[in-house]
C-alpha positions as CSV (number, residue, x, y, z in Angstrom):
1,M,-17.8,-15.3,10.4
2,S,-18.8,-12.6,8.8
3,D,-16.9,-11.3,5.6
4,N,-14.5,-8.5,7.6
5,L,-14.0,-10.8,11.1
6,H,-12.8,-13.2,8.0
7,K,-11.0,-11.2,5.9
8,A,-8.8,-10.0,8.5
9,A,-8.4,-13.4,10.2
10,N,-7.0,-14.5,5.8
11,L,-4.3,-10.9,6.8
12,E,-1.7,-14.0,7.3
13,N,-2.2,-15.0,3.5
14,I,-1.8,-11.4,2.0
15,T,1.5,-9.8,0.7
16,C,2.4,-6.4,1.4
17,L,4.7,-4.5,-0.5
18,I,6.6,-1.2,1.1
19,V,7.5,1.6,-1.2
20,D,9.4,4.2,1.0
21,D,13.4,5.9,0.7
22,D,13.7,5.8,4.3
23,K,15.0,2.3,5.7
24,F,13.4,3.2,9.7
25,S,9.8,4.0,8.1
26,R,10.1,0.9,5.6
27,T,11.6,-1.3,9.0
28,F,8.7,1.0,10.7
29,I,6.1,-0.1,8.5
30,K,7.1,-4.0,8.6
31,T,7.2,-4.3,12.2
32,A,3.4,-3.1,11.7
33,L,2.4,-5.1,10.1
34,Y,4.2,-8.4,11.3
35,Q,2.2,-7.2,14.7
36,I,-1.3,-7.5,13.4
37,G,-0.6,-10.8,11.4
38,I,1.2,-9.7,7.6
39,K,4.2,-11.8,7.5
40,N,4.7,-11.4,3.8
41,T,6.5,-8.8,3.2
42,K,8.7,-7.3,-0.2
43,E,10.7,-3.5,0.3
44,A,11.6,-1.1,-2.4
45,N,13.9,1.7,-2.1
46,N,12.2,3.5,-4.8
47,P,9.6,2.8,-7.6
48,Q,12.1,1.4,-9.8
49,E,12.6,-1.2,-7.4
50,A,8.8,-1.7,-7.1
51,Q,8.4,-2.8,-10.6
52,E,10.6,-4.7,-10.4
53,L,9.0,-6.8,-7.5
54,L,5.4,-6.5,-8.8
55,N,6.6,-8.3,-12.0
56,D,8.2,-10.7,-9.6
57,F,6.2,-11.4,-7.2
58,K,1.9,-11.9,-6.5
59,I,1.5,-8.7,-4.7
60,D,-2.1,-8.0,-3.4
61,V,-1.6,-4.3,-1.5
62,I,0.9,-2.1,-2.0
63,L,2.3,0.4,0.9
64,L,3.3,3.6,-1.0
65,D,5.0,6.7,0.1
66,Q,4.6,9.8,-1.8
67,Q,7.9,12.3,-0.9
68,M,10.5,10.2,-2.4
69,P,13.8,10.9,-4.4
70,E,13.6,10.3,-7.9
71,K,9.7,9.9,-8.1
72,S,6.4,10.6,-6.1
73,G,4.0,8.0,-4.7
74,L,1.3,9.9,-6.9
75,E,3.6,10.0,-10.1
76,F,4.2,6.0,-9.5
77,A,0.5,5.5,-8.3
78,K,-0.4,6.9,-12.3
79,E,1.7,4.6,-14.0
80,L,0.3,1.3,-12.1
81,K,-3.2,2.9,-12.7
82,S,-2.6,3.6,-15.7
83,G,-0.7,1.0,-16.9
84,M,-2.7,-2.5,-18.1
85,G,-0.7,-4.5,-16.4
86,R,-1.9,-7.2,-14.0
87,Y,-0.9,-4.6,-11.1
88,R,-3.5,-2.1,-12.2
89,N,-6.2,-3.6,-9.4
90,V,-4.0,-3.9,-7.1
91,P,-5.0,-1.2,-4.1
92,I,-2.6,1.2,-3.0
93,I,-2.2,2.9,0.5
94,M,-0.6,5.9,0.3
95,I,1.4,6.4,4.0
96,T,3.2,9.6,3.9
97,V,3.9,12.6,6.0
98,D,2.0,15.2,3.1
99,T,-1.4,15.5,4.4
100,K,-1.5,18.8,2.1
101,E,-5.0,18.8,1.0
102,Q,-4.0,19.2,-2.3
103,T,-2.4,15.7,-2.5
104,V,-5.0,14.2,-1.5
105,L,-7.3,14.6,-3.5
106,N,-4.7,13.6,-6.2
107,A,-4.4,10.5,-4.8
108,K,-8.3,10.3,-4.5
109,S,-9.0,10.5,-7.9
110,L,-6.0,8.2,-8.7
111,G,-7.5,5.2,-6.7
112,I,-5.3,5.6,-4.3
113,H,-7.8,3.7,-1.9
114,E,-6.1,4.9,2.0
115,Y,-4.7,8.0,3.4
116,L,-2.9,7.7,6.3
117,V,-0.7,9.6,7.6
118,K,3.1,8.9,9.4
119,P,3.5,8.1,11.7
120,I,0.9,4.8,12.0
121,S,-0.5,2.9,14.5
122,P,-0.4,-1.5,13.5
123,M,-4.1,-0.7,14.2
124,A,-5.2,2.0,12.3
125,L,-2.7,-0.2,9.2
126,K,-5.2,-3.1,9.5
127,K,-8.0,-1.0,9.2
128,R,-6.9,0.1,6.1
129,I,-5.8,-2.5,4.5
130,C,-8.6,-4.6,5.3
131,S,-10.2,-2.0,3.7
132,A,-8.5,-1.8,0.4
133,I,-8.9,-5.7,0.2
134,E,-12.9,-5.5,0.5
135,A,-12.9,-2.1,-1.8
136,K,-11.0,-4.5,-4.3
137,H,-13.3,-7.6,-3.6
138,E,-16.5,-5.3,-4.3
139,R,-14.9,-3.9,-8.1
140,I,-13.5,-7.7,-9.5
């Protein structure tokens, strides 16, 4: 079995943190994750809740909305990437309605692995998660 197939087969072993202020979006993403075999999910309504979950659980991938009231996804990602914590290297996938070129460029410069525009499909999400996990293993 190739590495890619092996990683895809092991999606059930990873934990995703969904950070989105919109409950409907979190539910939609959680359903998409379930459809691709990811049953371990945590949900945060804002970056502060996300930070608490990151401190309490081993998170493998962060699915992050860009547009949130208190702090944008990019601001939160910048904090995570610049910190010395264990989540500094957790892959981040931005899932947002924001298609502005500058936002996409800022996300890339912060080290955000993938960028998905809502609404998302389960297969597109699976492809991005596998890519992000693969990139993380290549850096280790």
